[in-house]
C-alpha positions as CSV (number, residue, x, y, z in Angstrom):
1,M,0.0,0.0,0.0
2,M,2.9,2.3,0.8
3,E,4.3,1.7,-2.7
4,M,1.0,2.4,-4.3
5,D,0.6,5.6,-2.3
6,L,4.1,6.7,-3.4
7,Q,3.3,6.0,-7.0
8,G,0.0,8.0,-6.7
9,W,1.8,10.9,-5.0
10,L,4.5,10.9,-7.8
11,T,1.9,10.8,-10.5
12,S,-0.1,13.6,-9.0
13,V,3.0,15.8,-8.5
14,L,4.1,15.2,-12.2
15,A,0.6,15.9,-13.4
16,S,0.6,19.2,-11.4
17,W,3.7,20.1,-13.3
18,G,1.9,19.7,-16.6
19,L,3.5,16.3,-17.4
20,V,0.2,14.5,-17.5
21,S,1.1,12.6,-20.7
22,V,4.3,11.2,-19.4
23,A,3.5,11.1,-15.7
24,S,3.0,7.4,-15.6
25,V,6.2,6.6,-17.5
26,L,8.3,8.9,-15.3
27,T,6.7,7.5,-12.2
28,H,7.6,4.0,-13.1
29,G,11.2,5.1,-14.1
30,V,11.6,6.8,-10.7
31,M,10.2,3.8,-8.9
32,L,12.5,1.5,-10.8
33,V,15.5,3.7,-9.9
34,L,14.5,3.6,-6.3
35,L,14.1,-0.1,-6.4
36,V,17.6,-0.5,-7.9
37,G,18.9,1.8,-5.2
38,V,17.3,-0.3,-2.5
39,A,18.7,-3.4,-4.0
40,F,22.3,-2.0,-4.0
41,L,21.7,-0.7,-0.5
42,A,20.7,-4.2,0.6
43,D,23.9,-5.5,-1.1
44,A,26.1,-3.0,0.7
45,V,24.5,-3.9,4.0
46,C,25.0,-7.6,3.3
47,R,28.7,-7.1,2.5
48,C,29.4,-4.6,5.3
49,F,27.6,-6.4,8.1
50,L,26.6,-9.9,7.3
51,L,29.8,-11.0,5.5
52,K,31.9,-9.4,8.2
53,A,29.9,-11.2,10.9
54,V,30.5,-14.6,9.1
55,A,34.2,-13.8,8.8
56,R,34.5,-13.1,12.5
57,L,32.5,-16.2,13.4
58,V,34.7,-18.4,11.1
59,K,37.9,-17.0,12.7
60,H,36.7,-18.2,16.2
61,T,36.2,-21.8,15.1
62,K,38.9,-24.4,15.6
63,A,38.4,-26.0,12.2
64,T,40.5,-24.8,9.3
65,W,38.4,-25.9,6.4
66,D,35.7,-23.2,7.0
67,D,38.4,-20.5,6.6
68,V,38.7,-21.6,3.0
69,V,35.1,-22.5,2.2
70,F,33.7,-19.3,3.8
71,D,36.5,-17.2,2.3
72,H,35.7,-13.6,1.6
73,K,36.0,-14.1,-2.2
74,V,33.5,-17.0,-2.1
75,M,30.9,-15.2,0.1
76,V,31.2,-12.0,-2.1
77,R,30.0,-14.0,-5.1
78,L,27.1,-15.3,-3.1
79,S,26.2,-11.7,-2.0
80,R,26.0,-10.7,-5.7
81,M,22.6,-12.5,-5.8
82,V,21.1,-9.9,-3.5
83,V,20.6,-7.2,-6.2
84,P,18.8,-9.4,-8.8
85,V,16.8,-11.2,-6.0
86,V,15.5,-7.9,-4.7
87,I,14.6,-6.6,-8.1
88,Y,13.0,-10.0,-9.0
89,C,10.8,-10.0,-5.9
90,F,9.7,-6.3,-5.9
91,V,9.5,-5.4,-9.6
92,P,5.8,-6.5,-9.7
93,V,5.0,-3.8,-7.1
94,V,6.7,-1.1,-9.2
95,F,4.8,-2.1,-12.4
96,A,1.6,-3.2,-10.7
97,D,-0.5,-1.0,-12.8
98,T,1.1,-1.9,-16.2
99,N,0.7,-4.8,-18.5
100,G,2.5,-8.0,-17.5
101,S,4.9,-8.0,-20.4
102,T,7.2,-5.4,-18.8
103,V,7.1,-7.1,-15.5
104,D,7.8,-10.4,-17.1
105,F,10.7,-9.1,-19.1
106,V,12.4,-7.5,-16.1
107,R,11.9,-10.6,-14.0
108,R,13.4,-12.8,-16.7
109,I,16.5,-10.7,-16.9
110,S,16.7,-10.6,-13.1
111,F,16.3,-14.4,-13.0
112,V,19.2,-14.9,-15.5
113,F,21.4,-12.7,-13.3
114,I,20.4,-14.7,-10.2
115,V,21.4,-18.0,-11.9
116,L,24.7,-16.5,-13.1
117,S,25.5,-15.2,-9.7
118,F,24.7,-18.6,-8.2
119,L,26.8,-20.4,-10.7
120,S,29.7,-18.1,-10.0
121,F,29.3,-18.9,-6.3
122,I,29.2,-22.6,-7.0
123,H,32.3,-22.3,-9.1
124,A,34.2,-20.5,-6.3
125,F,32.8,-22.8,-3.7
126,L,34.0,-26.0,-5.5
127,R,37.5,-24.5,-6.0
128,A,37.6,-23.7,-2.3
129,V,36.6,-27.3,-1.4
130,Y,39.2,-28.6,-3.8
131,S,41.9,-26.5,-2.2
132,V,41.0,-27.9,1.2
133,Y,41.0,-31.6,0.2
134,S,43.8,-31.5,-2.2
135,D,46.2,-30.8,0.7
136,K,45.0,-33.8,2.7
137,E,47.2,-36.9,2.5
138,A,44.2,-39.2,2.1
139,F,43.0,-37.4,-1.1
140,R,46.3,-36.8,-2.9
141,N,45.9,-39.9,-5.0
142,R,42.4,-39.1,-6.0
143,P,41.5,-37.3,-9.3
144,L,40.0,-34.2,-7.5
145,K,40.9,-31.9,-10.2
146,S,39.0,-33.9,-12.8
147,L,36.1,-34.3,-10.5
148,L,36.1,-30.5,-9.8
149,Q,36.1,-29.7,-13.5
150,T,33.4,-32.3,-14.2
151,L,31.1,-30.7,-11.5
152,Q,31.8,-27.3,-12.9
153,V,30.9,-28.4,-16.4
154,V,27.7,-30.0,-15.2
155,A,26.7,-27.0,-13.1
156,W,27.3,-24.6,-16.0
157,F,25.5,-26.9,-18.4
158,V,22.4,-27.2,-16.1
159,G,22.5,-23.4,-15.4
160,G,22.7,-22.7,-19.1
161,I,19.6,-24.9,-19.8
162,I,17.7,-23.1,-17.0
163,M,18.6,-19.6,-18.3
164,L,17.8,-20.5,-21.8
165,S,14.4,-22.0,-20.8
166,E,13.6,-18.8,-18.8
167,L,14.5,-16.5,-21.7
168,I,12.5,-18.4,-24.3
169,D,9.7,-19.3,-21.8
170,K,10.1,-23.0,-22.1
171,D,10.0,-25.8,-19.5
172,P,13.6,-26.9,-18.6
173,V,12.5,-30.5,-18.7
174,S,11.0,-30.3,-22.1
175,L,14.0,-28.4,-23.3
176,L,16.3,-31.1,-22.0
177,A,14.1,-33.7,-23.7
178,G,14.4,-31.9,-26.9
179,L,18.2,-31.9,-26.6
180,G,18.0,-35.7,-26.3
181,A,17.9,-35.8,-30.1
182,S,21.2,-33.9,-30.2
183,A,22.8,-36.3,-27.7
184,A,25.2,-37.6,-30.4
185,V,26.3,-34.1,-31.2
186,L,26.8,-33.3,-27.5
187,M,28.8,-36.5,-27.0
188,L,31.0,-35.6,-29.9
189,V,31.6,-32.1,-28.5
190,F,32.3,-33.4,-25.0
191,K,34.1,-36.5,-26.1
192,D,37.4,-35.5,-24.6
193,T,35.8,-34.4,-21.4
194,I,33.9,-37.6,-20.9
195,M,36.9,-39.8,-21.8
196,G,39.1,-37.7,-19.6
197,F,36.8,-38.1,-16.6
198,V,36.5,-41.8,-17.0
199,S,40.2,-42.2,-17.5
200,G,40.9,-40.1,-14.4
201,V,38.7,-42.4,-12.4
202,Q,40.5,-45.5,-13.8
203,L,44.0,-44.0,-13.2
204,S,43.0,-43.2,-9.6
205,A,41.1,-46.5,-8.8
206,N,44.1,-48.6,-10.1
207,D,46.7,-46.3,-8.4
208,M,48.4,-45.9,-11.8
209,L,49.2,-42.2,-11.6
210,K,49.2,-39.2,-9.2
211,V,50.7,-35.8,-9.0
212,G,54.5,-36.0,-8.2
213,D,55.0,-39.3,-9.9
214,W,57.9,-39.7,-12.3
215,I,56.5,-41.2,-15.5
216,K,57.9,-41.9,-19.0
217,V,55.6,-41.9,-22.1
218,P,57.9,-42.5,-25.1
219,K,55.1,-42.0,-27.6
220,Y,54.7,-38.4,-26.5
221,D,58.4,-37.7,-25.5
222,A,57.3,-37.3,-21.9
223,D,59.9,-38.1,-19.3
224,G,59.5,-36.2,-16.0
225,V,57.3,-35.5,-13.0
226,V,53.5,-35.1,-13.2
227,T,52.7,-31.6,-12.1
228,E,48.9,-31.6,-12.7
229,V,46.1,-34.0,-13.6
230,T,43.1,-32.3,-15.1
231,L,40.0,-33.4,-16.9
232,N,41.6,-33.2,-20.4
233,T,45.3,-33.2,-19.8
234,V,48.1,-34.7,-17.7
235,K,51.0,-32.1,-17.5
236,V,54.4,-33.6,-17.2
237,R,57.5,-31.4,-16.5
238,N,60.3,-33.1,-18.3
239,W,63.8,-33.1,-17.0
240,D,64.9,-30.5,-19.5
241,N,62.2,-28.2,-18.0
242,T,59.9,-28.5,-20.9
243,V,56.2,-29.4,-20.3
244,T,54.4,-32.2,-22.2
245,T,50.6,-32.5,-22.0
246,V,49.2,-36.0,-22.5
247,P,45.5,-36.9,-22.7
248,P,44.5,-39.0,-19.7
249,Y,42.8,-41.6,-21.9
250,V,46.1,-42.2,-23.6
251,L,47.6,-43.4,-20.3
252,V,44.8,-45.9,-19.9
253,S,44.8,-47.2,-23.5
254,D,48.5,-47.2,-24.1
255,S,51.4,-48.2,-21.9
256,F,53.6,-45.8,-19.8
257,Q,56.3,-46.3,-17.3
258,N,55.8,-45.1,-13.7
259,W,58.9,-44.9,-11.6
260,N,57.1,-44.2,-8.3
261,A,57.3,-47.9,-7.3
262,M,61.1,-47.6,-7.6
263,R,61.1,-44.6,-5.3
264,E,59.1,-46.4,-2.7
265,S,61.2,-49.6,-3.0
266,G,64.5,-50.3,-1.2
267,G,66.7,-49.3,-4.1
268,R,67.2,-48.2,-7.7
269,R,68.7,-50.8,-10.1
270,I,72.0,-50.4,-11.8
271,K,72.4,-52.7,-14.7
272,R,75.3,-52.0,-17.0
273,S,77.9,-54.2,-18.7
274,V,81.5,-53.9,-20.0
275,N,82.8,-55.9,-23.0
276,I,85.9,-58.0,-22.3
277,D,88.2,-59.1,-25.1
278,M,87.8,-62.9,-25.2
279,S,91.4,-63.4,-26.3
280,S,92.6,-62.1,-23.0
281,V,90.8,-64.7,-20.9
282,K,93.2,-67.4,-19.6
283,F,93.9,-69.8,-16.8
284,C,95.5,-68.3,-13.7
285,T,99.2,-69.1,-13.1
286,P,100.6,-69.5,-9.6
287,E,102.2,-66.1,-10.0
288,M,98.9,-64.5,-10.9
289,L,97.2,-66.2,-7.9
290,E,99.9,-64.9,-5.6
291,R,99.4,-61.5,-6.9
292,F,95.6,-61.7,-6.5
293,R,96.0,-62.8,-2.9
294,K,97.4,-59.4,-2.1
295,I,94.0,-57.8,-3.0
296,S,92.1,-57.6,0.3
297,L,88.7,-58.3,-1.2
298,L,90.1,-61.5,-2.9
299,K,92.3,-63.0,-0.3
300,D,89.7,-65.2,1.4
301,Y,88.1,-66.1,-1.9
302,I,91.4,-67.2,-3.5
303,E,92.2,-69.4,-0.5
304,R,88.8,-71.0,-0.3
305,K,88.5,-71.5,-4.1
306,E,92.0,-73.0,-4.4
307,Q,91.3,-75.5,-1.6
308,D,88.0,-76.5,-3.2
309,L,89.7,-77.1,-6.6
310,Q,92.6,-79.0,-5.1
311,D,90.2,-81.2,-3.2
312,Y,88.1,-81.9,-6.3
313,N,91.1,-82.6,-8.5
314,A,92.7,-85.0,-5.9
315,A,89.4,-86.8,-5.4
316,H,89.1,-87.4,-9.2
317,S,92.8,-88.2,-9.7
318,I,93.2,-85.3,-12.1
319,D,96.6,-85.0,-13.9
320,D,97.3,-81.3,-13.4
321,T,100.3,-81.2,-15.6
322,V,97.9,-80.6,-18.5
323,K,96.0,-77.3,-17.9
324,V,92.7,-78.5,-19.6
325,N,92.4,-81.3,-17.1
326,G,90.4,-80.8,-14.0
327,R,89.2,-77.5,-12.7
328,R,91.2,-74.3,-12.6
329,Q,90.7,-70.7,-11.9
330,T,90.6,-68.1,-14.7
331,N,91.4,-64.5,-14.6
332,L,87.9,-63.7,-15.8
333,G,86.4,-65.8,-13.0
334,V,88.6,-64.1,-10.4
335,F,87.6,-60.7,-11.9
336,R,83.9,-61.6,-11.5
337,A,84.5,-62.6,-7.9
338,Y,86.3,-59.4,-7.2
339,L,83.5,-57.2,-8.7
340,T,80.9,-59.1,-6.6
341,A,82.9,-58.5,-3.4
342,Y,83.5,-54.9,-4.5
343,L,79.8,-54.2,-5.1
344,R,78.9,-55.7,-1.7
345,S,81.5,-53.6,0.0
346,L,80.0,-50.3,-1.2
347,P,78.0,-48.4,1.5
348,Y,75.2,-47.6,-1.0
349,T,74.5,-51.1,-2.2
350,N,71.3,-52.6,-0.9
351,Q,72.4,-55.9,0.5
352,E,68.8,-57.3,0.7
353,L,68.2,-57.0,-3.1
354,H,69.9,-58.8,-5.9
355,C,73.6,-58.2,-6.4
356,M,75.5,-60.2,-9.0
357,V,78.1,-60.1,-11.7
358,R,77.2,-62.3,-14.7
359,H,78.2,-63.1,-18.3
360,L,75.9,-62.3,-21.2
361,Q,75.9,-63.9,-24.6
362,P,79.3,-63.5,-26.3
363,T,79.2,-61.4,-29.5
364,D,81.6,-60.1,-32.1
365,R,82.4,-57.3,-29.6
366,G,83.6,-59.6,-26.9
367,I,82.0,-61.1,-23.9
368,P,79.8,-58.7,-21.9
369,V,80.3,-58.8,-18.1
370,E,77.2,-57.3,-16.5
371,L,76.9,-55.6,-13.1
372,Y,73.5,-56.0,-11.6
373,F,72.8,-54.5,-8.3
374,F,70.6,-51.9,-6.5
375,S,71.6,-48.5,-5.1
376,T,69.9,-47.2,-1.9
377,V,70.4,-43.7,-3.4
378,K,67.6,-43.1,-5.8
379,D,67.8,-39.4,-6.7
380,W,68.8,-38.9,-10.3
381,I,72.0,-36.9,-10.0
382,P,73.7,-38.8,-7.1
383,Y,72.5,-42.0,-8.6
384,E,74.3,-41.2,-11.9
385,E,77.4,-40.2,-10.0
386,I,77.4,-43.6,-8.1
387,Q,77.1,-45.4,-11.4
388,A,79.9,-43.5,-13.0
389,D,82.2,-44.0,-10.0
390,V,81.6,-47.8,-10.1
391,F,82.4,-48.1,-13.8
392,D,85.4,-45.8,-13.5
393,H,86.8,-48.2,-11.0
394,V,85.8,-51.3,-13.1
395,L,87.6,-49.9,-16.2
396,A,90.7,-49.0,-14.2
397,V,91.0,-52.4,-12.5
398,I,90.5,-54.6,-15.5
399,P,94.2,-54.6,-16.6
400,E,95.2,-55.7,-13.1
401,F,93.6,-59.1,-14.0
402,D,95.4,-59.3,-17.3
403,L,92.2,-58.7,-19.1
404,R,91.5,-56.2,-22.0
405,V,88.4,-54.1,-22.7
406,F,87.1,-54.7,-26.2
407,Q,86.4,-51.6,-28.3
408,S,86.3,-51.0,-32.0
409,P,89.4,-49.6,-33.6
410,S,89.6,-45.8,-33.7
411,G,91.5,-43.5,-36.1
412,A,94.4,-43.3,-33.6
413,D,94.6,-47.2,-33.6
414,V,94.8,-47.3,-37.3
415,Q,97.5,-44.6,-37.4
416,R,99.5,-46.5,-34.7
417,M,99.3,-49.7,-36.7
418,A,100.4,-47.9,-39.9
419,W,103.4,-46.3,-38.0
420,Q,104.4,-49.7,-36.6
421,E,104.4,-51.2,-40.0
422,K,106.6,-48.5,-41.4
423,N,109.1,-48.9,-38.6
């Protein structure tokens, strides 16, 4: 009644000024301006008093999650609904004496702004919830980013349908039913999103991938640490500081290598071989064995092995005047025993995992002697340093066993051979 009296008073005042023909239009304009002013005043009151009261209340609670969820940025987006809600509720009063088309138009626009403000609030709220749970240890292996993006897409899709149905004056359910015929087109448009969400769930459920894992995807030249898992991409920061993006469904459909199990295990494997010239392999002479006894890592082995061989040859009446008779030690066998003892003596060798030195299939490049053991140091740079130190020592010690490393002739070798022939 007060609004109607105010409208009547404004109309009579404007009519007394000689503005009878436009008095009604001006009255409604003034009332609309007053309504907008009241709406913004309500918004200011909400921000200055209500939001501050909520902020003070949140600070006095012991929980930390509410500090993020009820953050000022989140609550401000919720307060943006005040202006369109006030206009939507009171615009029929302002235009009570006009036709319904004007009221309907203003209310439709206000409703669209209400939905937009609410969607903006939902968007900020979901991001706040994500920031809370992504820091928790129990949820770090879950595809929270993919779930967040999926919920955001669903929210904006449903909100878009509601706003469109309001603007064209159609029932949202009937509008969605009409879109059913376009389901194939929608699935094509959102194909990557759907596949990314399903792949994210599979990667998480099977514990195949999480942020911080070191993965290698040769097909996409990705070799580094996973920095982010989203709905459509998995970001990998390579060791050369480049970033490779891989679709999540590729990691489900194709194979990739995850080094996280190695990090969580007791050691990182070192598996490398050196080629020995087969022509340098020979039986050990007494002089060689005496020399090998002076090596601290071999002293006990030489004594024990020699005793075992002598007992065997004596038990089988072996004529040891011929070298091929019976059992004898070779310089390559002693070399393998030395390498095994050397690896086990290293402080960074995991003694509980495999540690061995073995022969591989001989080739035209000699006989490969492979070192197979696990280092307790798993970080890349110190791991490579350990591996290099071990093989520096191996290459340096090979001549001490009257063995030679096999390598293809180089230009310097050819020049030396030519010089020897001339002289």
